[in-house]
N, CA, C, O and the ligand as a Tripos MOL2 file, in Angstrom:
@<TRIPOS>MOLECULE
protein
  285   283    72     0     0
PROTEIN
NO_CHARGES

@<TRIPOS>ATOM
      1 N           0.8480   -1.1950    0.0000 N.3       1 MET1
      2 CA          0.0000    0.0000    0.0000 C.3       1 MET1
      3 C           0.8870    1.2490    0.0000 C.2       1 MET1
      4 O           1.9310    1.2830    0.6510 O.2       1 MET1
      5 N           0.4680    2.2360   -0.7140 N.am      2 ASP2
      6 CA          1.1920    3.5110   -0.7410 C.3       2 ASP2
      7 C           1.2030    4.1160    0.6710 C.2       2 ASP2
      8 O           0.1680    4.1640    1.3360 O.2       2 ASP2
      9 N           2.3720    4.5740    1.1210 N.am      3 PRO3
     10 CA          2.4380    5.1450    2.4720 C.3       3 PRO3
     11 C           1.4520    6.2840    2.6850 C.2       3 PRO3
     12 O           0.9530    6.4820    3.7930 O.2       3 PRO3
     13 N           1.1740    7.0260    1.6300 N.am      4 ARG4
     14 CA          0.2060    8.1200    1.7690 C.3       4 ARG4
     15 C          -1.2010    7.5740    2.0030 C.2       4 ARG4
     16 O          -1.9780    8.1470    2.7670 O.2       4 ARG4
     17 N          -1.5180    6.4710    1.3440 N.am      5 ASP5
     18 CA         -2.8160    5.8360    1.5690 C.3       5 ASP5
     19 C          -2.8980    5.2580    2.9750 C.2       5 ASP5
     20 O          -3.9380    5.3340    3.6290 O.2       5 ASP5
     21 N          -1.7900    4.6780    3.4300 N.am      6 GLU6
     22 CA         -1.7450    4.1340    4.7850 C.3       6 GLU6
     23 C          -1.9720    5.2420    5.8050 C.2       6 GLU6
     24 O          -2.7380    5.0920    6.7560 O.2       6 GLU6
     25 N          -1.2850    6.3560    5.5800 N.am      7 ALA7
     26 CA         -1.4040    7.4810    6.5100 C.3       7 ALA7
     27 C          -2.8340    8.0010    6.5260 C.2       7 ALA7
     28 O          -3.3770    8.2990    7.5890 O.2       7 ALA7
     29 N          -3.4350    8.1090    5.3680 N.am      8 THR8
     30 CA         -4.8070    8.6030    5.2790 C.3       8 THR8
     31 C          -5.7720    7.6600    5.9810 C.2       8 THR8
     32 O          -6.6810    8.1020    6.6840 O.2       8 THR8
     33 N          -5.5730    6.3550    5.7900 N.am      9 ALA9
     34 CA         -6.4430    5.3640    6.4220 C.3       9 ALA9
     35 C          -6.3110    5.4200    7.9350 C.2       9 ALA9
     36 O          -7.3040    5.3420    8.6590 O.2       9 ALA9
     37 N          -5.0680    5.5580    8.4100 N.am     10 LEU10
     38 CA         -4.8460    5.6320    9.8510 C.3      10 LEU10
     39 C          -5.4570    6.9060   10.4220 C.2      10 LEU10
     40 O          -6.0840    6.8990   11.4820 O.2      10 LEU10
     41 N          -5.2580    7.9900    9.6980 N.am     11 PHE11
     42 CA         -5.8090    9.2750   10.1570 C.3      11 PHE11
     43 C          -7.3330    9.1820   10.2890 C.2      11 PHE11
     44 O          -7.9110    9.6110   11.2870 O.2      11 PHE11
     45 N          -7.9600    8.6180    9.2700 N.am     12 ASP12
     46 CA         -9.4200    8.5030    9.2980 C.3      12 ASP12
     47 C          -9.8940    7.6070   10.4400 C.2      12 ASP12
     48 O         -10.9560    7.8270   11.0220 O.2      12 ASP12
     49 N          -9.0840    6.5920   10.7480 N.am     13 GLN13
     50 CA         -9.4260    5.6660   11.8250 C.3      13 GLN13
     51 C          -9.3730    6.3720   13.1800 C.2      13 GLN13
     52 O         -10.2150    6.1430   14.0490 O.2      13 GLN13
     53 N          -8.3750    7.2270   13.3390 N.am     14 VAL14
     54 CA         -8.1770    7.9010   14.6290 C.3      14 VAL14
     55 C          -9.1240    9.0890   14.7790 C.2      14 VAL14
     56 O          -9.5870    9.3820   15.8810 O.2      14 VAL14
     57 N          -9.4090    9.7690   13.6780 N.am     15 ASP15
     58 CA        -10.2550   10.9680   13.7250 C.3      15 ASP15
     59 C         -11.7130   10.5500   13.8520 C.2      15 ASP15
     60 O         -12.4820   10.6080   12.8920 O.2      15 ASP15
     61 N         -12.0740   10.1290   15.0530 N.am     16 THR16
     62 CA        -13.3820    9.5070   15.2360 C.3      16 THR16
     63 C         -14.5410   10.4850   15.0950 C.2      16 THR16
     64 O         -15.6490   10.0870   14.7360 O.2      16 THR16
     65 N         -14.2920   11.7600   15.3750 N.am     17 ASP17
     66 CA        -15.3980   12.7130   15.2190 C.3      17 ASP17
     67 C         -15.3930   13.3780   13.8330 C.2      17 ASP17
     68 O         -16.2230   14.2370   13.5350 O.2      17 ASP17
     69 N         -14.4370   12.9550   13.0020 N.am     18 LYS18
     70 CA        -14.4010   13.3660   11.5930 C.3      18 LYS18
     71 C         -14.3730   14.8780   11.4020 C.2      18 LYS18
     72 O         -15.0020   15.4130   10.4890 O.2      18 LYS18
     73 N         -13.6360   15.5590   12.2750 N.am     19 ASP19
     74 CA        -13.5370   17.0090   12.1180 C.3      19 ASP19
     75 C         -12.2680   17.4130   11.3600 C.2      19 ASP19
     76 O         -11.9840   18.5990   11.1920 O.2      19 ASP19
     77 N         -11.5230   16.4230   10.9120 N.am     20 GLY20
     78 CA        -10.3630   16.7240   10.0760 C.3      20 GLY20
     79 C          -9.0700   16.9630   10.8390 C.2      20 GLY20
     80 O          -8.0280   17.2180   10.2340 O.2      20 GLY20
     81 N          -9.1300   16.8820   12.1580 N.am     21 VAL21
     82 CA         -7.9070   16.9510   12.9670 C.3      21 VAL21
     83 C          -7.9300   15.8250   13.9940 C.2      21 VAL21
     84 O          -8.9880   15.4070   14.4660 O.2      21 VAL21
     85 N          -6.7320   15.3450   14.3280 N.am     22 THR22
     86 CA         -6.6320   14.3440   15.3830 C.3      22 THR22
     87 C          -6.0570   15.0050   16.6230 C.2      22 THR22
     88 O          -5.0340   15.6860   16.5600 O.2      22 THR22
     89 N          -6.7120   14.8010   17.7300 N.am     23 THR23
     90 CA         -6.2610   15.3750   18.9950 C.3      23 THR23
     91 C          -5.5540   14.3130   19.8230 C.2      23 THR23
     92 O          -5.6360   13.1150   19.5490 O.2      23 THR23
     93 N          -4.8600   14.7920   20.8390 N.am     24 LEU24
     94 CA         -4.2070   13.8680   21.7540 C.3      24 LEU24
     95 C          -5.2250   12.8770   22.3230 C.2      24 LEU24
     96 O          -4.9380   11.6880   22.4580 O.2      24 LEU24
     97 N          -6.4120   13.3790   22.6530 N.am     25 LYS25
     98 CA         -7.4430   12.5080   23.2190 C.3      25 LYS25
     99 C          -7.8480   11.4100   22.2300 C.2      25 LYS25
    100 O          -8.0520   10.2620   22.6260 O.2      25 LYS25
    101 N          -7.9630   11.7530   20.9670 N.am     26 GLU26
    102 CA         -8.3380   10.7340   19.9840 C.3      26 GLU26
    103 C          -7.2690    9.6460   19.8800 C.2      26 GLU26
    104 O          -7.5830    8.4640   19.7380 O.2      26 GLU26
    105 N          -6.0070   10.0600   19.9520 N.am     27 TRP27
    106 CA         -4.9310    9.0490   19.9270 C.3      27 TRP27
    107 C          -4.9470    8.2020   21.1760 C.2      27 TRP27
    108 O          -4.7130    6.9950   21.1260 O.2      27 TRP27
    109 N          -5.2270    8.8430   22.3030 N.am     28 GLN28
    110 CA         -5.2710    8.0850   23.5560 C.3      28 GLN28
    111 C          -6.4390    7.1030   23.5430 C.2      28 GLN28
    112 O          -6.3100    5.9760   24.0220 O.2      28 GLN28
    113 N          -7.5770    7.5250   22.9960 N.am     29 ASP29
    114 CA         -8.7250    6.6270   22.8850 C.3      29 ASP29
    115 C          -8.3750    5.4320   22.0130 C.2      29 ASP29
    116 O          -8.7810    4.3050   22.2950 O.2      29 ASP29
    117 N          -7.6270    5.6870   20.9650 N.am     30 ARG30
    118 CA         -7.2290    4.5900   20.0810 C.3      30 ARG30
    119 C          -6.2970    3.6280   20.8160 C.2      30 ARG30
    120 O          -6.4140    2.4100   20.6810 O.2      30 ARG30
    121 N          -5.3840    4.1810   21.5820 N.am     31 GLU31
    122 CA         -4.4850    3.3280   22.3690 C.3      31 GLU31
    123 C          -5.2680    2.3990   23.2700 C.2      31 GLU31
    124 O          -4.9850    1.2040   23.3510 O.2      31 GLU31
    125 N          -6.2650    2.9650   23.9520 N.am     32 MET32
    126 CA         -7.0310    2.1530   24.8980 C.3      32 MET32
    127 C          -7.8350    1.0930   24.1640 C.2      32 MET32
    128 O          -7.9580   -0.0360   24.6400 O.2      32 MET32
    129 N          -8.3780    1.4440   23.0160 N.am     33 SER33
    130 CA         -9.1980    0.4900   22.2880 C.3      33 SER33
    131 C          -8.3580   -0.6760   21.7690 C.2      33 SER33
    132 O          -8.8610   -1.7830   21.5820 O.2      33 SER33
    133 N          -7.0730   -0.4110   21.5400 N.am     34 GLN34
    134 CA         -6.2080   -1.4770   21.0160 C.3      34 GLN34
    135 C          -5.3990   -2.1520   22.1170 C.2      34 GLN34
    136 O          -4.6910   -3.1290   21.8720 O.2      34 GLN34
    137 N          -5.5100   -1.6210   23.3350 N.am     35 ARG35
    138 CA         -4.8320   -2.2060   24.4870 C.3      35 ARG35
    139 C          -3.3310   -2.3570   24.2770 C.2      35 ARG35
    140 O          -2.7140   -3.3210   24.7300 O.2      35 ARG35
    141 N          -2.7820   -1.4140   23.6040 N.am     36 ARG36
    142 CA         -1.3410   -1.3520   23.4690 C.3      36 ARG36
    143 C          -0.9960    0.0940   23.1500 C.2      36 ARG36
    144 O          -1.8840    0.9320   22.9930 O.2      36 ARG36
    145 N           0.2600    0.3760   23.0580 N.am     37 ASN37
    146 CA          0.6720    1.7570   22.8360 C.3      37 ASN37
    147 C           1.3510    1.8710   21.4710 C.2      37 ASN37
    148 O           2.5660    1.7100   21.3630 O.2      37 ASN37
    149 N           0.5660    2.1500   20.4360 N.am     38 PRO38
    150 CA          1.1230    2.1850   19.0950 C.3      38 PRO38
    151 C           1.7620    3.5260   18.7730 C.2      38 PRO38
    152 O           2.3740    3.6890   17.7180 O.2      38 PRO38
    153 N           1.6230    4.4750   19.6670 N.am     39 PHE39
    154 CA          1.9800    5.8240   19.2800 C.3      39 PHE39
    155 C           2.6920    6.5030   20.4250 C.2      39 PHE39
    156 O           2.1800    6.5590   21.5430 O.2      39 PHE39
    157 N           3.8700    7.0160   20.1440 N.am     40 ASP40
    158 CA          4.6500    7.7340   21.1370 C.3      40 ASP40
    159 C           4.1100    9.1550   21.2390 C.2      40 ASP40
    160 O           4.1960    9.9230   20.2800 O.2      40 ASP40
    161 N           3.5580    9.5060   22.3860 N.am     41 LEU41
    162 CA          2.8950   10.7990   22.5050 C.3      41 LEU41
    163 C           3.8740   11.9620   22.4270 C.2      41 LEU41
    164 O           3.5090   13.0700   22.0340 O.2      41 LEU41
    165 N           5.1180   11.6990   22.8060 N.am     42 THR42
    166 CA          6.1260   12.7420   22.6470 C.3      42 THR42
    167 C           6.3580   13.0230   21.1710 C.2      42 THR42
    168 O           6.4970   14.1710   20.7480 O.2      42 THR42
    169 N           6.3960   11.9470   20.4040 N.am     43 LYS43
    170 CA          6.5370   12.1170   18.9560 C.3      43 LYS43
    171 C           5.3150   12.8250   18.3850 C.2      43 LYS43
    172 O           5.4220   13.6710   17.4970 O.2      43 LYS43
    173 N           4.1600   12.4590   18.9130 N.am     44 PHE44
    174 CA          2.9290   13.0850   18.4470 C.3      44 PHE44
    175 C           3.0290   14.6000   18.5840 C.2      44 PHE44
    176 O           2.7460   15.3410   17.6430 O.2      44 PHE44
    177 N           3.4370   15.0490   19.7720 N.am     45 LEU45
    178 CA          3.4790   16.4850   20.0070 C.3      45 LEU45
    179 C           4.5920   17.1470   19.2010 C.2      45 LEU45
    180 O           4.4620   18.3070   18.8110 O.2      45 LEU45
    181 N           5.6790   16.4300   18.9480 N.am     46 SER46
    182 CA          6.7570   17.0000   18.1520 C.3      46 SER46
    183 C           6.3260   17.1720   16.6980 C.2      46 SER46
    184 O           6.8860   17.9850   15.9630 O.2      46 SER46
    185 N           5.3220   16.3950   16.2970 N.am     47 GLY47
    186 CA          4.8130   16.5250   14.9370 C.3      47 GLY47
    187 C           3.7840   17.6320   14.7970 C.2      47 GLY47
    188 O           3.3370   17.9550   13.6970 O.2      47 GLY47
    189 N           3.4230   18.2000   15.9300 N.am     48 ASP48
    190 CA          2.3950   19.2310   15.9300 C.3      48 ASP48
    191 C           3.0560   20.5900   15.7210 C.2      48 ASP48
    192 O           3.3390   21.3050   16.6830 O.2      48 ASP48
    193 N           3.2920   20.9270   14.5110 N.am     49 ARG49
    194 CA          4.0620   22.1250   14.2030 C.3      49 ARG49
    195 C           3.3590   23.3960   14.6340 C.2      49 ARG49
    196 O           4.0070   24.3770   14.9990 O.2      49 ARG49
    197 N           2.0500   23.3830   14.5950 N.am     50 SER50
    198 CA          1.3200   24.6120   14.9280 C.3      50 SER50
    199 C           1.1350   24.7670   16.4330 C.2      50 SER50
    200 O           0.6800   25.8140   16.8940 O.2      50 SER50
    201 N           1.4890   23.7180   17.2180 N.am     51 GLY51
    202 CA          1.4980   23.8440   18.6610 C.3      51 GLY51
    203 C           0.1380   23.8710   19.3180 C.2      51 GLY51
    204 O           0.0250   24.2920   20.4690 O.2      51 GLY51
    205 N          -0.8890   23.4380   18.6280 N.am     52 ASP52
    206 CA         -2.2300   23.5080   19.2040 C.3      52 ASP52
    207 C          -2.7110   22.1530   19.7390 C.2      52 ASP52
    208 O          -3.8880   21.9860   20.0570 O.2      52 ASP52
    209 N          -1.7970   21.2000   19.8320 N.am     53 ARG53
    210 CA         -2.1120   19.8700   20.3680 C.3      53 ARG53
    211 C          -3.1570   19.1350   19.5370 C.2      53 ARG53
    212 O          -3.8360   18.2330   20.0280 O.2      53 ARG53
    213 N          -3.2720   19.5210   18.3150 N.am     54 ALA54
    214 CA         -4.1160   18.7800   17.3960 C.3      54 ALA54
    215 C          -3.3500   18.6720   16.0860 C.2      54 ALA54
    216 O          -2.6750   19.6140   15.6710 O.2      54 ALA54
    217 N          -3.4600   17.5290   15.4460 N.am     55 ILE55
    218 CA         -2.7190   17.3220   14.2060 C.3      55 ILE55
    219 C          -3.7110   17.1640   13.0610 C.2      55 ILE55
    220 O          -4.5660   16.2790   13.0650 O.2      55 ILE55
    221 N          -3.5710   18.0370   12.0980 N.am     56 ASP56
    222 CA         -4.4780   17.9220   10.9570 C.3      56 ASP56
    223 C          -3.9040   16.9220    9.9450 C.2      56 ASP56
    224 O          -2.8040   16.3970   10.1190 O.2      56 ASP56
    225 N          -4.6640   16.6830    8.9080 N.am     57 ARG57
    226 CA         -4.3070   15.6310    7.9640 C.3      57 ARG57
    227 C          -2.9320   15.8840    7.3440 C.2      57 ARG57
    228 O          -2.1270   14.9620    7.2090 O.2      57 ARG57
    229 N          -2.6710   17.1280    6.9710 N.am     58 GLU58
    230 CA         -1.4020   17.4510    6.3210 C.3      58 GLU58
    231 C          -0.2260   17.2760    7.2870 C.2      58 GLU58
    232 O           0.8190   16.7440    6.9120 O.2      58 GLU58
    233 N          -0.4040   17.7230    8.5220 N.am     59 GLU59
    234 CA          0.6450   17.5410    9.5290 C.3      59 GLU59
    235 C           0.9250   16.0600    9.7370 C.2      59 GLU59
    236 O           2.0780   15.6370    9.8150 O.2      59 GLU59
    237 N          -0.1480   15.2810    9.8260 N.am     60 PHE60
    238 CA          0.0320   13.8620   10.0670 C.3      60 PHE60
    239 C           0.7210   13.1840    8.8870 C.2      60 PHE60
    240 O           1.5920   12.3330    9.0710 O.2      60 PHE60
    241 N           0.3310   13.5610    7.6940 N.am     61 LEU61
    242 CA          0.9380   12.9730    6.5040 C.3      61 LEU61
    243 C           2.4440   13.2440    6.4730 C.2      61 LEU61
    244 O           3.2410   12.3470    6.1970 O.2      61 LEU61
    245 N           2.8170   14.4750    6.7570 N.am     62 ARG62
    246 CA          4.2370   14.8190    6.8030 C.3      62 ARG62
    247 C           4.9640   14.0010    7.8640 C.2      62 ARG62
    248 O           6.0460   13.4630    7.6270 O.2      62 ARG62
    249 N           4.3430   13.9200    9.0380 N.am     63 TYR63
    250 CA          4.9380   13.1880   10.1510 C.3      63 TYR63
    251 C           5.0950   11.7120    9.7980 C.2      63 TYR63
    252 O           6.1460   11.1120   10.0220 O.2      63 TYR63
    253 N           4.0500   11.1520    9.2530 N.am     64 TYR64
    254 CA          4.0380    9.7210    8.9370 C.3      64 TYR64
    255 C           5.1080    9.3820    7.9070 C.2      64 TYR64
    256 O           5.8420    8.4060    8.0610 O.2      64 TYR64
    257 N           5.1890   10.1860    6.8680 N.am     65 LEU65
    258 CA          6.1590    9.9130    5.8160 C.3      65 LEU65
    259 C           7.5920   10.1260    6.3200 C.2      65 LEU65
    260 O           8.5040    9.3950    5.9340 O.2      65 LEU65
    261 N           7.7830   11.1230    7.1760 N.am     66 ARG66
    262 CA          9.0990   11.3830    7.7160 C.3      66 ARG66
    263 C           9.5850   10.2250    8.5800 C.2      66 ARG66
    264 O          10.7770    9.9250    8.6350 O.2      66 ARG66
    265 N           8.6300    9.5830    9.2540 N.am     67 ASN67
    266 CA          8.9820    8.4830   10.1400 C.3      67 ASN67
    267 C           8.7810    7.1210    9.4820 C.2      67 ASN67
    268 O           8.8300    6.0890   10.1520 O.2      67 ASN67
    269 N           8.5580    7.1210    8.1830 N.am     68 GLN68
    270 CA          8.4550    5.9050    7.4010 C.3      68 GLN68
    271 C           7.4340    4.9370    7.9750 C.2      68 GLN68
    272 O           7.6550    3.7270    8.0150 O.2      68 GLN68
    273 N           6.3140    5.4930    8.4180 N.am     69 GLY69
    274 CA          5.2230    4.6500    8.8790 C.3      69 GLY69
    275 C           5.3560    4.1710   10.3040 C.2      69 GLY69
    276 O           4.4650    3.4960   10.8190 O.2      69 GLY69
    277 N           6.4660    4.5120   10.9530 N.am     70 GLN70
    278 CA          6.6490    4.0800   12.3440 C.3      70 GLN70
    279 C           6.0710    5.1260   13.2850 C.2      70 GLN70
    280 O           6.8040    5.9630   13.8110 O.2      70 GLN70
    281 N           4.7750    5.0840   13.4960 N.am     71 VAL71
    282 CA          4.1450    6.0730   14.3680 C.3      71 VAL71
    283 C           3.9400    5.4830   15.7540 C.2      71 VAL71
    284 O           3.4200    6.1590   16.6420 O.2      71 VAL71
    285 CA        -11.0150   14.6930   15.4060 Ca       72 CA72
@<TRIPOS>BOND
     1     1     2 1
     2     2     3 1
     3     3     4 2
     4     3     5 am
     5     5     6 1
     6     6     7 1
     7     7     8 2
     8     7     9 am
     9     9    10 1
    10    10    11 1
    11    11    12 2
    12    11    13 am
    13    13    14 1
    14    14    15 1
    15    15    16 2
    16    15    17 am
    17    17    18 1
    18    18    19 1
    19    19    20 2
    20    19    21 am
    21    21    22 1
    22    22    23 1
    23    23    24 2
    24    23    25 am
    25    25    26 1
    26    26    27 1
    27    27    28 2
    28    27    29 am
    29    29    30 1
    30    30    31 1
    31    31    32 2
    32    31    33 am
    33    33    34 1
    34    34    35 1
    35    35    36 2
    36    35    37 am
    37    37    38 1
    38    38    39 1
    39    39    40 2
    40    39    41 am
    41    41    42 1
    42    42    43 1
    43    43    44 2
    44    43    45 am
    45    45    46 1
    46    46    47 1
    47    47    48 2
    48    47    49 am
    49    49    50 1
    50    50    51 1
    51    51    52 2
    52    51    53 am
    53    53    54 1
    54    54    55 1
    55    55    56 2
    56    55    57 am
    57    57    58 1
    58    58    59 1
    59    59    60 2
    60    59    61 am
    61    61    62 1
    62    62    63 1
    63    63    64 2
    64    63    65 am
    65    65    66 1
    66    66    67 1
    67    67    68 2
    68    67    69 am
    69    69    70 1
    70    70    71 1
    71    71    72 2
    72    71    73 am
    73    73    74 1
    74    74    75 1
    75    75    76 2
    76    75    77 am
    77    77    78 1
    78    78    79 1
    79    79    80 2
    80    79    81 am
    81    81    82 1
    82    82    83 1
    83    83    84 2
    84    83    85 am
    85    85    86 1
    86    86    87 1
    87    87    88 2
    88    87    89 am
    89    89    90 1
    90    90    91 1
    91    91    92 2
    92    91    93 am
    93    93    94 1
    94    94    95 1
    95    95    96 2
    96    95    97 am
    97    97    98 1
    98    98    99 1
    99    99   100 2
   100    99   101 am
   101   101   102 1
   102   102   103 1
   103   103   104 2
   104   103   105 am
   105   105   106 1
   106   106   107 1
   107   107   108 2
   108   107   109 am
   109   109   110 1
   110   110   111 1
   111   111   112 2
   112   111   113 am
   113   113   114 1
   114   114   115 1
   115   115   116 2
   116   115   117 am
   117   117   118 1
   118   118   119 1
   119   119   120 2
   120   119   121 am
   121   121   122 1
   122   122   123 1
   123   123   124 2
   124   123   125 am
   125   125   126 1
   126   126   127 1
   127   127   128 2
   128   127   129 am
   129   129   130 1
   130   130   131 1
   131   131   132 2
   132   131   133 am
   133   133   134 1
   134   134   135 1
   135   135   136 2
   136   135   137 am
   137   137   138 1
   138   138   139 1
   139   139   140 2
   140   139   141 am
   141   141   142 1
   142   142   143 1
   143   143   144 2
   144   143   145 am
   145   145   146 1
   146   146   147 1
   147   147   148 2
   148   147   149 am
   149   149   150 1
   150   150   151 1
   151   151   152 2
   152   151   153 am
   153   153   154 1
   154   154   155 1
   155   155   156 2
   156   155   157 am
   157   157   158 1
   158   158   159 1
   159   159   160 2
   160   159   161 am
   161   161   162 1
   162   162   163 1
   163   163   164 2
   164   163   165 am
   165   165   166 1
   166   166   167 1
   167   167   168 2
   168   167   169 am
   169   169   170 1
   170   170   171 1
   171   171   172 2
   172   171   173 am
   173   173   174 1
   174   174   175 1
   175   175   176 2
   176   175   177 am
   177   177   178 1
   178   178   179 1
   179   179   180 2
   180   179   181 am
   181   181   182 1
   182   182   183 1
   183   183   184 2
   184   183   185 am
   185   185   186 1
   186   186   187 1
   187   187   188 2
   188   187   189 am
   189   189   190 1
   190   190   191 1
   191   191   192 2
   192   191   193 am
   193   193   194 1
   194   194   195 1
   195   195   196 2
   196   195   197 am
   197   197   198 1
   198   198   199 1
   199   199   200 2
   200   199   201 am
   201   201   202 1
   202   202   203 1
   203   203   204 2
   204   203   205 am
   205   205   206 1
   206   206   207 1
   207   207   208 2
   208   207   209 am
   209   209   210 1
   210   210   211 1
   211   211   212 2
   212   211   213 am
   213   213   214 1
   214   214   215 1
   215   215   216 2
   216   215   217 am
   217   217   218 1
   218   218   219 1
   219   219   220 2
   220   219   221 am
   221   221   222 1
   222   222   223 1
   223   223   224 2
   224   223   225 am
   225   225   226 1
   226   226   227 1
   227   227   228 2
   228   227   229 am
   229   229   230 1
   230   230   231 1
   231   231   232 2
   232   231   233 am
   233   233   234 1
   234   234   235 1
   235   235   236 2
   236   235   237 am
   237   237   238 1
   238   238   239 1
   239   239   240 2
   240   239   241 am
   241   241   242 1
   242   242   243 1
   243   243   244 2
   244   243   245 am
   245   245   246 1
   246   246   247 1
   247   247   248 2
   248   247   249 am
   249   249   250 1
   250   250   251 1
   251   251   252 2
   252   251   253 am
   253   253   254 1
   254   254   255 1
   255   255   256 2
   256   255   257 am
   257   257   258 1
   258   258   259 1
   259   259   260 2
   260   259   261 am
   261   261   262 1
   262   262   263 1
   263   263   264 2
   264   263   265 am
   265   265   266 1
   266   266   267 1
   267   267   268 2
   268   267   269 am
   269   269   270 1
   270   270   271 1
   271   271   272 2
   272   271   273 am
   273   273   274 1
   274   274   275 1
   275   275   276 2
   276   275   277 am
   277   277   278 1
   278   278   279 1
   279   279   280 2
   280   279   281 am
   281   281   282 1
   282   282   283 1
   283   283   284 2
@<TRIPOS>SUBSTRUCTURE
     1 MET1         2 RESIDUE 1 A MET
     2 ASP2         6 RESIDUE 1 A ASP
     3 PRO3        10 RESIDUE 1 A PRO
     4 ARG4        14 RESIDUE 1 A ARG
     5 ASP5        18 RESIDUE 1 A ASP
     6 GLU6        22 RESIDUE 1 A GLU
     7 ALA7        26 RESIDUE 1 A ALA
     8 THR8        30 RESIDUE 1 A THR
     9 ALA9        34 RESIDUE 1 A ALA
    10 LEU10       38 RESIDUE 1 A LEU
    11 PHE11       42 RESIDUE 1 A PHE
    12 ASP12       46 RESIDUE 1 A ASP
    13 GLN13       50 RESIDUE 1 A GLN
    14 VAL14       54 RESIDUE 1 A VAL
    15 ASP15       58 RESIDUE 1 A ASP
    16 THR16       62 RESIDUE 1 A THR
    17 ASP17       66 RESIDUE 1 A ASP
    18 LYS18       70 RESIDUE 1 A LYS
    19 ASP19       74 RESIDUE 1 A ASP
    20 GLY20       78 RESIDUE 1 A GLY
    21 VAL21       82 RESIDUE 1 A VAL
    22 THR22       86 RESIDUE 1 A THR
    23 THR23       90 RESIDUE 1 A THR
    24 LEU24       94 RESIDUE 1 A LEU
    25 LYS25       98 RESIDUE 1 A LYS
    26 GLU26      102 RESIDUE 1 A GLU
    27 TRP27      106 RESIDUE 1 A TRP
    28 GLN28      110 RESIDUE 1 A GLN
    29 ASP29      114 RESIDUE 1 A ASP
    30 ARG30      118 RESIDUE 1 A ARG
    31 GLU31      122 RESIDUE 1 A GLU
    32 MET32      126 RESIDUE 1 A MET
    33 SER33      130 RESIDUE 1 A SER
    34 GLN34      134 RESIDUE 1 A GLN
    35 ARG35      138 RESIDUE 1 A ARG
    36 ARG36      142 RESIDUE 1 A ARG
    37 ASN37      146 RESIDUE 1 A ASN
    38 PRO38      150 RESIDUE 1 A PRO
    39 PHE39      154 RESIDUE 1 A PHE
    40 ASP40      158 RESIDUE 1 A ASP
    41 LEU41      162 RESIDUE 1 A LEU
    42 THR42      166 RESIDUE 1 A THR
    43 LYS43      170 RESIDUE 1 A LYS
    44 PHE44      174 RESIDUE 1 A PHE
    45 LEU45      178 RESIDUE 1 A LEU
    46 SER46      182 RESIDUE 1 A SER
    47 GLY47      186 RESIDUE 1 A GLY
    48 ASP48      190 RESIDUE 1 A ASP
    49 ARG49      194 RESIDUE 1 A ARG
    50 SER50      198 RESIDUE 1 A SER
    51 GLY51      202 RESIDUE 1 A GLY
    52 ASP52      206 RESIDUE 1 A ASP
    53 ARG53      210 RESIDUE 1 A ARG
    54 ALA54      214 RESIDUE 1 A ALA
    55 ILE55      218 RESIDUE 1 A ILE
    56 ASP56      222 RESIDUE 1 A ASP
    57 ARG57      226 RESIDUE 1 A ARG
    58 GLU58      230 RESIDUE 1 A GLU
    59 GLU59      234 RESIDUE 1 A GLU
    60 PHE60      238 RESIDUE 1 A PHE
    61 LEU61      242 RESIDUE 1 A LEU
    62 ARG62      246 RESIDUE 1 A ARG
    63 TYR63      250 RESIDUE 1 A TYR
    64 TYR64      254 RESIDUE 1 A TYR
    65 LEU65      258 RESIDUE 1 A LEU
    66 ARG66      262 RESIDUE 1 A ARG
    67 ASN67      266 RESIDUE 1 A ASN
    68 GLN68      270 RESIDUE 1 A GLN
    69 GLY69      274 RESIDUE 1 A GLY
    70 GLN70      278 RESIDUE 1 A GLN
    71 VAL71      282 RESIDUE 1 A VAL
    72 CA72       285 GROUP 0 **** ****
């Protein structure tokens, strides 16, 4: 699968309220639902360039591709 498609699919999965941004809470909810920790929250915040603790689709895509899918 194209990494961009993977990133988009993951983003859509996490963005449960479909507002186009993923928040720390949405990632934490995903962690709990999967009963493991797939996402380093420090990395999450470092990917948040705008500093608002929410990552939009473009921010996430950049982050995902930079980390070669290792989120
Ligand atoms: Ca959201």
